[in-house]
N, C-alpha and C positions, 0 to 999 in steps of 0.2 A: 018831769025830766026835761032837760034842756034840749033844744034842737041840735046843738053841737054834738051832743052825745048820741043823737038819734040817727044822724047821717051826715054825709059830707055837706059842707056849706054850699051856698048857692042854690037853694031850693031843694036840697036833699037829693039832687039828681047827679049821679056819677056819670062821667063820660064812658062811653063804651070802650072797652079795652081794644087796643089796636090803634087808638088815636092819641095824638100828642096833647099835652096840656099839663095842668097842675093837678096833682092828686094829693089829698091831705096826708095820706099815709106815705105815699111814695115820692111826693114832690114832683117837680117838672120831669117829664120823661118824653122820649121820642118814639115810643112804641115798645113792642115786646123786646126783651133781651135776646141778643144773637150770640151763638157760641163762637168763640174765637177760632179762626182756622189754624190747623197745626202748623208749626214752624217749618220752613223749608229745610231740606237737608243741608248740612254745613259743607261737607266735602264729598262729592261723588254720590253714587247711588247708595241706597241703604244697604247695610251689611246683611248678608244672608245668615240665617241661623246655621250653626255647624250641624252637619248630619249626625244623627245619633248612631253610635256604633252598635252593631248587632251583638247580641249576647252570645257567649260561647267562645271557644279557642279561635285564634286568627287563622285564616286559610293559609295552607302551605304555598310557598312561591312556586309558580309553574316553571319546570325545567325546560331550557331551550333544547330542542332536538338537534342532534348532530354536534354537540359541543365537544365531546371526547374525540369524535372522528376528525373534527377540524384541528384540534390540538395535535393529534397524531400525524395528520398530514403535514402540518407546519414543521413538526419535529423532523419528519423524514426528509422534507425539503431542505431543511438546514443541514442535516447530515450529508445529503447528496452534494450540496454546495461545498461543504468542508472537504469531502473526499475529492471532488473535482479540483478544488484548489490545491490539495496536496499532490494530486497527479500532475497538474500543470507545473507546480514548483519542482517536483522531483525530475520531471522530464527536462526542465530548463537547466538543471544542474549536472545532467549527464555530460561526460566528456566524449567528444566524437572525433573520428579520424577516417579518412577515405581508405578503409582496409580492403574493400571489395571492388576496386576499380576494374573496369573492363580491360582486357588485353587481347592481342591477336591469338586466335586458337583457343579461346576460353571454352571450358566445358559448357555445353548447352544446358538450359534449365531442366532440372529433374523434378519429378513429382515429390510432394511432401515438403517439409521444412527442415533445413539443415543449419545447425549452429557450429561455429568453430569457437571453442572455449579455451582461453589461454590464461594461465597464471604466471606472473613474472616475478623476478626478484627485485623489482623496482623499489628503491628506498625514497622515492620522491614524496615530500611532505613530512618525512620523519625527522624530528630533531635528534640531537645526540643522545638524550636520555631515552627516547622511544626506541632508537636503534639498539641501544645496549639492552633494553628490556626484552626486545624481540630477538636478540642475538643476530641482528641483520648485518653487522659489519659496516664497512665504509665504501663498498664497491659502488662505482658510479655507473650510470646508464641502467639498462634493464635487459635481462635475458630470460628466455622462457624457462619456466620451472615445471609447467603442467600444460599439456595439450590434449583436448578431447574433442571428439566429433559427436554431436547430438542430432539424432534423426527423429523427427516427429511425423508419422504417417499422415497422409491427407485424409484417408478414410477412417480414421479413428482406431487404427490398430495399435500394437504395442510399440512404444517409443524405445529407442536404443541409445545407450551412452557408451561410447567406445574410446578407450584411452589409446593415445598415440605416444609411445615412449619417446622421450627427448633425444635418445641416442639412436633412433631408427635411421638406418642407412638408406637414403633415398636420393633420387636425382633432384638437383636444385637448380632450376633455370639453366643458364649457360655456364654454371660453375662446376658441372660434373656432379658426382655423387658426394654426399656428405651427411653429417648428422642433421636431423630435422630441425633441431634448435638453432643450427647455424644459419638457416634461412631467415629466421627472425633476427638474429644478431647482425646479419649483413644487409637485409632489406626490409626489416620491420614487419608489421602486420600484413602489408600488401604482398610481399614476397612469400611469407609463410602461407597465406591463403592460397596463392597460386600454386605453391608446391603441394599442398594437401589436395587441391582440386585435380592437378595433373596426375598425382600418384594414385589417387583413389577413383577418379572418374566421376566424382560426386560434386555437384555444384553447391557451393556454400552461399547461403542466403543471408545469414546474420553473423555478426562477430561480437564477442564480449571478452574483455580483458580486465584483470584485477591484479594489483600489486600486493606486496607484503603487508603494508600498513592497512590497506583497504580490507584485505581478508581478515586480519585480526579485529578490526573495528566492526566488521559484519558479524563475527561470532559474538563479540561483546554486546552488540546491539540486540541480539535475540536472547541474551541472558546466559550464554554458554551452551555447549552441546554435550550430550551424553555419549560416551564411548566405552566399549568393553574390550579389554586387552587380554589375550590368552597368556601373555608372559610380560615381564617387566620390559621397559623400553628406555634405554639411556643412550643419548647421543649428544656429547658436549658441543659438537659442531653445529647442531641444530638447536642447542639450548633446551633439550628435553630430558626429563627424568621422571618417568611415570611408573607406577606400580601396576602389577597385574590386577585384573578385575574391572568392574564397571565404575565409572567416575565421570564427573563433569569437568570438561576442559574449558578454560577461558581462551581469549583470543591468542595470547602468546603461546600457550600450550598447544592449541590447535594448529598454529602455524608451524611449530616445531614438529608436530606429528606428521604433517604432510610433506615437510622438507627432508626428513630423515631418510638416508639411503643405507643405514647401517643394518642391512639384512643379508641373509644368505643369497637371496635372489636379486639383490640390489634394486635396480630401477623397476623391475616388474612388480615386486611387492610394494614398492613405493606408490606406483600408480593405482594399485588396488586400494591402498589406504586413502589416497586422494578421493577416489570415487566414494568410498565408505563415509568419509567425513563430509563430503559435499552433500550426500544424501541426508546425513544427520542435520546439517544446516537447513536444508530445504524443509525437512519435516518440522523443525522448530519454527521456522519462519512462516509456514503456512498453517500452523496449528491455531485453533480458536483462542488459546491463551495468548497468542501474539496478535492475531488479527482483530480481536475484540478488546484489546488493551491498548488505549492510545499512548500510554507511557512506554510501550514497547514498539507499537506500530510506527509512530512518528519518528523515533530515533532510527529504526530500521530503514524506513523509506529514505530518510535524510542521508544515512550512511551509504545506502546503495546508490543513490544519485551522485554522490560526490566521489565514489571510489571506482565505479565502472567506466571503462573506456569502450565505446561501441562504434559500430560503423556509422557513417554520417547520415544514413537513412533510417537508422534504428531509433525506437522510442521506448518509453517505459512500459507501455502496454505489450510490446514484444517481449520484454524481460518477464512480465507477469505470465505470459503464455509459456515461456521457457520454464519458469518456476513450477507451473502447474504440471507440465510434462515430466519434469524431474521428480516431482512429488509422486507421480505414478510409478516411475522407475524404482525409487527408493521404497515404495510401498509393495513392491513385488509384481506390479503390473507392467513389466517392461524387461528389457535386456540390458545388463551392465557387464561389460567385458573389456578385454584388451585385444587389439588387432592380433590375429594369429602370428605367433613367433616361430621361426624356423631354427633359430640358434643365435650364436654370438660370433663375432669376428673382430677384425682390426681394420682400421682405415689406413691410408697411406702414411699417416704420421704415427702409427702404432697405437692409436687410441682404441678403446673397446667400443664396439658398435653392436646394435641389435639388428638382426636380420629377420625380415618378415618371411612367413611361409607364403610364397607367391601364389600358389594354387588356392589355398584356403582364404587368403586375404582378398584375392580377386573375386571369389564366390561371395564373400561377405559384402564387399562394396558394390558388386553388381546387383545384389538383392536390394541394397539401400537405394541405388540409383533408379531402380524400377519400382520403388516403394512397396517392396514385398518383404515378408518375414525372413529374417536371417536363417539359413539352413542350420538345423541343430548340430549337424556333423562338423561344422567349422567352429563351434563354440567349445571352449575348454570344458573338460569334465568337472 
């Protein structure tokens, strides 16, 4: 056997591993092979392995506590803001006049709250078509058609709504005696309020006036009012033609109903109809069907603001308190009547006038001035 096959050349002695040199089988080498280091990361740190999803259905999202309460609070806050804005808007649209100015010898302040309510035949704001629709005619200016005194007790007793017939024969300032409505005709709201105060001895705290057009618009704004008639009612002068029975009146029909004097008792039955219709309007305006329906509430508030003439210190919240008290009266928790009447007579011009029962009228107004219940004996049966 050849030495070449028996071992490596050079005396058959191989170099120890780990040293450089020539190896027959491996050639020149520099020592043992080294493992190449891993390549550095290219961009940023090495990516983490995505977490393994647990088996089973996904967990339900955790509900945030107070979510519905917060939404409800926000909704109520928005509603309050809208109502506040509506109140401010309506109050800004009210027409005002100095109806209750002080004067020498004015009646001292009396307990409770007293309103002088006036309905006039003013055609202001009515075009020719609307005047014809309401049978309002073309008369200029404004004259009183309705006068009422509303007393609201301070201690929460029964409120009282008292009609003052327009033909009441009373002292008017330095003009002597005359019909109550002539006080308004000659001196406007200021002289009318003074006449009522001096005649009754009751201090008037608030004043509210509404004309033909405003009254009809108010009825239409609440969607009409329900009235029941014992007999048919026809009056061409008032533009009214109604059948007996219960029915819904629109603004024009309601206006004709309160204007008509075609009755056996004339003005006395007329003022009773005025109180009756006023109660129906208040009932409709303060019902949930109106207050909770923005399509009725907003037109009603807008109409009320544009059609009422109030004293220069009155505001829409005073009208709201008035409506609440009138709602009590129409609901049976109050007194609704006419000042006690003693008969009829004639003035110096031969016109028919209404004479008050001095004794009973004095007892009625004395009770109001003292914030006491009206004696039952002075009320009509």
